[in-house]
C-alpha positions, 0 to 999 in steps of 0.5 A: 771486774771491779764489782767481782773483786770487791764483792769477793773481798767482802765475802772473804771478810764476812766469812772470816768474821763468821768463823770467828763468831762461831767459836768466839771463845777460842778466837778470843784466846787466839789474841794472846799471840798479839799480846792481848792478855786477860779474858775480858780485853781478849773478848772485847778485842774479838768483838771489835774485830768481828765488827770491823770485818763485818762492816768493811765486808758489807760496804764492799758487797754494797759498793760504797765508794770509800770501802776499798780504802777501808779494806786496804787499811784493814788488811795492811794492819792484819799484815803488819800485826802478824808480821810483828808476832812472827818476828817476836817468835810466836809462829805456830801459836793460834791467831784466829785469822781464818777461824778459831783453829788457825795458826800463825805462820808466814802465810798469815802476813803474805795472805793479808798483804796479797788482799791488801794489794787487791784492795789497793788496786780497787781503791786506785780505780784502775779496774773498770767502774762497778755497775749498780743496782740489778747487775751488781746484785746479780754478780753478788748472787753468782759469787754467793753461789760459787762460794757456797759450791766451794764450801760444799766441796771442802766439806765433802773432802773433809768428810771423806778424809775423816771417813778414811781416818776412821777406816784406818783407826779400825782394828787392834789398839796398842803398838807392839813394843818389845824391850829388846827391839828398837832404841832403849827407852829413857836414853838419848838418841844421837840419830834423832838430830836428823829429825829437824824440829821447829819452835814449839815442837814437843815430840819427834816421830821417826817412822821406819819403812821399806820400799818392799813393805805393802803395809807401809804403802797402805799407812801412808794416809796415816802418816800424813795425818800424824805429820799435819800435827804442828806439835810433831817433827816427823821423818820417815827413814827408808830401810836402804836409803837410811840403813845407818839409822836403822842400825843405830835404832836397832829396828826389827822391821817395818812399819816401826815407830819411835817417839822421842822428846824434843831433845832426842830422848827415846820415849816409846816405840813399837811395830804398828799397822793402823792409825790407832796404834801409831797414836798409841805410841804417841800417847805413851811418849807424852805420858812417859814424858810427863813422868820424866818432867815430874821426876826431874 
């Protein structure tokens, strides 16, 4: 058991180091979230972090006696640093925790703390002693095979998702925006306060659907894809369950989208029937928001 746990901890550290090394410039920029300013300092910091993760990961795999203690210290440091950044209000920013595209959230310190706990259990010797030689390397090879299979499964799911997104994107471009339908563009909408935002939210997106709309059901993957954007606050309003909001927004039918600023000002609207048309509403909103900002 000790062999398996230490090898997997080592593989996790090696993988995270590899993800940082894959896109070093973007990963280095993520260190700004933790107060490291300047391109030179960020590049030096990311290189040091990659070396530390690779070193500790390698000695864990090799079964060096002090490796679990080093892993405990490293994961504990990660937990403290990410917690401090979150308390400073930097949630949602790039952190390069698990690759250059990682964003800082409360799962970051929780994950680091859990790994520190596992490393601490290994360091205390509560688990059975790890075998050496052939048995250890056989365990490492089997663990590496399982990790490769898991990575292949994730890649396959990601490919299937992208194919689905491409299918949803097929079709005509641009949502149908009619001036007399929906909320008036440029005016604040009181009902928009029902869309909860978080720090860093740039736009609110209201999606109007109805239970008897077959097209709405087909567009569920498109809505999930858009809702995954951390800069968007998305909420769906049902025709019957949210009838009051429908009336205030003067929605002509479903599916219908309204993009608003973080303050609740309507920026774009329109009937849509594909992912590309929904994204066109967001693109129009961002364009108009920039125009309003420049005018102010």
